[in-house]
N, C-alpha and C positions, 0 to 999 in steps of 0.2 A: 747286123750279123751277116756274114758272107757264107754261103753254102758251097762247100767244095764240089758238090755234084751238079750244080747249076750255074755257078758264077763264070763270067767271061774272064779272060786273061787280065783285062783292065781292072775288073772288080777285085780279082785276087791280088793284083799289084797294089791296090789301095790299102791293104793290110801291111803295116810297116815291116813285120817280120817276113813277109812273103814278097816284098817289093823286088821286082826284077825276075821273079820266078813264075809269074802267072802263066806264061806260055808253056813252061815245062810241066806245070801242074795240069793244065788242060790236055796236053799231049799224053801224059801219064794216064789220065782218066779215059781218054779216047782209046788208048792201046790196051789197057787192063781192066776197064770197066769202072763202075761206080766205087767211090770210097765207102768203106764200111766203118772206119774209125779215123780219128785225127792222127793216130800213130802212123798210119800209112804215109803221111807226108815225109817221114824219114826215108822212104824208098824213092822219093823224087830226087833226081840228080841235083846236088848242090844244097839240099835242105836237111840232110842228116844232122841231128843235134841242134838245129837252129830254130825249132818251132815251140820250145817251151814257153808257156805263158800266153798262148794265143786262144785258149779255149773260150775266152770271153768275147772273141772277135770272129771266130770261125765255127761253123757247125757242119754236120753231116746228116742229111735227111735220107730216109729209107726209100722214098718214091721219087 
């Protein structure tokens, strides 16, 4: 399980649906703060509508 709030770009790229977007996800997190839900991935450039079915591979922690 990959945590959107702690994973490196390489770890995020290991999730097939996120491959090639790890850097953008990390940059989004650094600019806007921690993720509070998986739905926020739709706000990351290039990922809108492409993240269905990843809930079993990706998580969001509170701390």
